[in-house]
N, C-alpha and C positions, 0 to 999 in steps of 0.2 A: 646707551653707548653706541648700539648698533645704528641707530637714526642718526647720532652724530658722526660715525664713521662714514655713512651714505653722504651727509652733508658736506663733509670735509674730504672726501675722497681717500679716506683711510684705509690700510690693511685691517680688516676686523679680525683681531685676535681677542675680542671681548666676548661675544656670545659664544655657546658652545654647540657648534654644528660643523661638520666637515665641509670642505669646499671640493669634495670628489663624491663619485655616484656609487650606488650599491654595487654589490657584485652582479656581473652579468648574469649568472644563471638565475637570480631573483628576478631581474628585469625582465628576462625572456618569459619566466614563470608568470609574472604578473600580465604581461601582453598577451600570453596564451589563455589566461582565464577570464581577461577582459572579454575576450571573444568567444568564451565558451557558453552555449545557451544555459539558462538556468541559474548562472553564477551572477546575476545582476540584482537577485532580490535579497531580502533580509536573511542573515544567517541567524541560527539560534542564539537566544539571548546571551548564553555563558560562552559562546564561541563556537565554531565548527568542531565537532567531534573529533575528526581526524587531526586537526591542529592541536587540540588539547591532548591528544593521545601522544602526538610527537613530543609536546612540552614535558608530559609525564617521563616520555624516555630520555630526554636529555636531562633532565632533574636527576634521575636515578643514575644515570652515567657519571654526572658530575658530583654529586653530593650524597650518593648512598641511599636516597630516599625515593620512592616511586610514589608520588601522589596520585590519588584517585581522580582520573580525569573528569568523572562525572559530578563529584562532590567537592573537589578541592582545588580546582583550577578555573580561573574566569579570565577570559580574554577582553581587554578594556582599550578604550580610545587613548592610547599613551599609558605611560606610568603617572601621568599628571591626573588623569579620570580615576585610576585607581586608588592614588592616594586621596583625592577628594572623597571619593564613594565610602572608602574605609572611615575616614573622619566623620562623615555624616552619618554612617551606620552605627558608630560606637561612642561618639563623644556627645554627651549630654550638657546641657547649660550647667556651668559651674564646675564641670570636670576640670582637672588639670591635666595638661599634656607637656611631658618634659622633652625639651629641644636643647641639643648640644650645638652651640655657637662656637664659630661661624656656621651658618646653616643655609640651605637653599631657600630662596626668599619666599617661595610658595606655602611653606610649612605654617608658619605662625598666622598669616591671614586666613588659611582654610581653618584653623582651629577656630579662630574667634568668629568665623562665619556660623560656626555650629553653637556658639555661646560658650565656647570652651576657653579656658584661662592657658596661655602659654606660660611655662616655667622654665626659665632659661639656665642652663649649666655650661659654663665656659670650658671649651678645650684648653689643654695646657700647651702654651707657645714654649720652644718654636715648632715642635713636632705635632702639634695639634692631637694630643693623645687624651683619651678621656681620663678625668679623675673620678675614678669610682667611688672614692670617699664622699665627693660632693654630690655625685649622683645619688649615693644612700641618703645623703642628707636631705636631698630634695624631695625624695619619695615620701608620699603621706598617704592617709586615708583618702584623699580626695584625687590621687593619681590615677586616672584612667588608662592612659597610654604613654609609653615611652617611645621616640622617635629615634631610630638609628639611621645612618647613611655610610655604607661602607662598598667600594671606595669612595672617599669623601668628596663632595662638591662644596667649597671649591679647593680644598687643600691637597687632596691626593691621598690623605692618610688611610690607612686599612687597619682592620681589626685583626687581632690575632685569636687564635684558639683559646688562650688564656683569657683574653677579653670576654669571649662569649661564656665561657666557665664562671667567670666573676660575675657576669650579669646575670646568669641562671641562678646562682647563689642569692644575689640580692632580690630577685623575684620570687624566690622559691615559695615563700608563703605569703605571697601578695597576690591579688585579683589582677593586677596591671597588666593590660596587653601591651604587645609590641608592634610596632610597624617598621620593618626593615626595608629601606629604600637601596637595592643593589644594582641599580640600573647600568653601573660601569663594573659589572661582574666579571667581564671578559678582558679587563684592562688592568690586570695585576702583574707586577713587574719582577725582575731579579729571580726568577725561578720559584716565586712564592705562590702557593695556591689561594683561590679566593675562598674564605672562611664564611661560607653562607649560613644563616640562621636555619634554613632548610634542612642543612645537613647535623643540625644540633639537637638530638633528640628531644630534649627537655625544653628548650626554648620553641621550637617550632609548635608545640601544643598550643601556645598562647600567641602566635605571631601571623600576621600578614606580611608575606614577602613579595616584594614589587620587582618586576624586569621589564626591559624594554627592548623589543626588536629595532626601534629607532637607532637606539645606540649600537646593538650588535651589529646591524647591516647597514650602518651610515645611511640611515634613511630617516633622520629625524621628522621630516614633513610627512611621512606616511602615519604617524601618530597610532602605533599599535604596541600594547604591552600586555601584561598579564598579571595576576595576583595568585600566589599559591597560600592556603590557608587551609585549616582544619574544617571538616564539614560544617560545624556550627556556625563559625566565623564567616565561611564562604556564603553561608545562607544569607546572613545579614548584609555582607556586601553586595549580593546580587539583588536585594530588595532596593537598594539605592540605584545600582547599575541599569536595572531596568528601566527607571523612570528618568534617568538623566541621559543616557546614550542608547539604551536597547541592545544594540548589537553594532559590531564593527565592520567595517568594509568587506562584503563577501569575497571579491576576487582577491584582495590583499591577503586575506586570512589563507584562502587557497595556496597561494603563491608561497607564503611563509611555510605552510606544511609541507610542499614539495621540497624546499630547501633545508629545513631544519634537519633532516637526517645526515646531511653532508657535514659531518663533524668539523672537517677541516676550515670551515667557513669560519667558526668562531674559536676552533683551537689555534689558529694562526694569529688571532688578534692581539695577545701580549705581546708577541714578537713584533708584529707590525707597529703597535704604538709605542713600545720600548725604544725602537728605532727613532720614532719622531722625538721621543721625549730627549733620547740622548742626543741627537742632531741639534734640538733647539737649545739645550744646556750648553753644547760645545759652541754653537754660534754665538751664545750670550757671554760666554766666559771672558771675552775682552771687554766687556762692558763694566760699568760701575754698579750694575744690579747685583744684589746678593741672593742667589737662587736657594730656596727652601728645597727640602729633600721631597722627591714625588714617588711615592710607592704605587700609586695606581691612578686610573681616571685619565683624562687628557687635558689637565689643567696645570701650569706652572705657576707657583705664587713666588713673588720676588719682592725684596725690601729694596726700596729707591732711596733711603736716607743718604747715601753718598753722593747722589745726583742731586736732590733737591730737598735738604733737610728743613727747610722753612715751609714747605707746602704740605697742606694735609692731602690725604690720599684723593680725595674727589678732584681737588684743584690740580693735582698731579695728572690724573687720568685724563681729564678735559684737555689739558696742554699737550699731553703726548699724543692725544689723538688729533688736535688741531695743528699743531706746531712740527710735530715729527712725523705724524701720518701713519701711526700704530695705534689702533683702539684697545683699550684694556678695561678691566673692571676693578674699582676700588673694593678693597676686602671689607671696608666700614659697611657696605651695602648688604653684607650678609649678617650684620649684628642689629638687633633691634634697637639699641641705643647708640648705633653708628660709632662704635668703637673704632678708633683709628690708630692702627700699628704701623703705619706708613708701608703698607703691603698692597700690591696689585696682583690680578690673575690674568695670565695669558691662556689661550686656548691653543694647543698645538696639534689638534686634530685638522692639518692642514696639508696640502700638498708641500713636498720639500721645497719647491721654487718658492711658494708663498712665504715659507718660514725664513728661507734665505734673503729674500728681499725684506721682509720685516727687520731681520737681524742686521742688515746694511743700515737701515735707518737708525735702529737702536744704537748701533756702535758709533754714531754720531754725537750722542749725548755727552 
């Protein structure tokens, strides 16, 4: 859809990236470290010690658990590499991996590349809540891993403390591992906290928890993330990380270590993105889109049946891009069997002016 947007000259609300720059202190820190002698060579394979120490302090502050920087934190080339490394480390041929759908489109291919078998459990419409009874029914002796994502891409749904307790009960007598994709952790709205698996004493003992500096600092092109996991799981993750990426950009890690103690840079994100969510929803209120609730993340899902009930979501998305000049993603792209619920996804991580211009076009439908 991004390519189609470029070809059509459309406003790209499809792909999930901001159209504004990272915080100035981070840019200045990177410029400083690029010019610092000795900061151009390989960093240690698990990540710079000072960055891992800063991550441990941040984790303790937010979630009440202080992971060991030496044995429980690994800096990766984005959360994407972390996710792939986790799956390569623990999924064996024939192992089943539970994926709650709709799901980010990387999950299933990465499972299949390891010889694993994706097992799909649908989230419940219209609020995309997990059906824990269906999850329980899908668990088997072959289930190696369950994949979570909260705040959820593409829907913005979030897990509650009760959800995590229920999941802990389901897995209590099982060897099943957990991979929790939490890259939108600092984008939870309406005064609600992010419920991280790291903060759940029982679940974190079996979990890999992924975070993204790219999402947190509006720097998706920097491709730096990290994984928090118990020592035994971290050791397996690093066996793969060592031979996939080995280490992440050294000056970038130094820059992130400089700014991570500035808690305001991430404490301010819920309000920053809630403003964008609320503005975009207000701008779309006069349209015939039916807007689904957004609890977190930076995506808005909308039902277009009142606009074009005869179209499938992929056709609608293409026409919207080419004829209206606003690019979106059809939600069927996030289902393995292309389920079509007449829904599309907008990204509102854009400048207010971009959102206003896009809304003006959408109001013409």
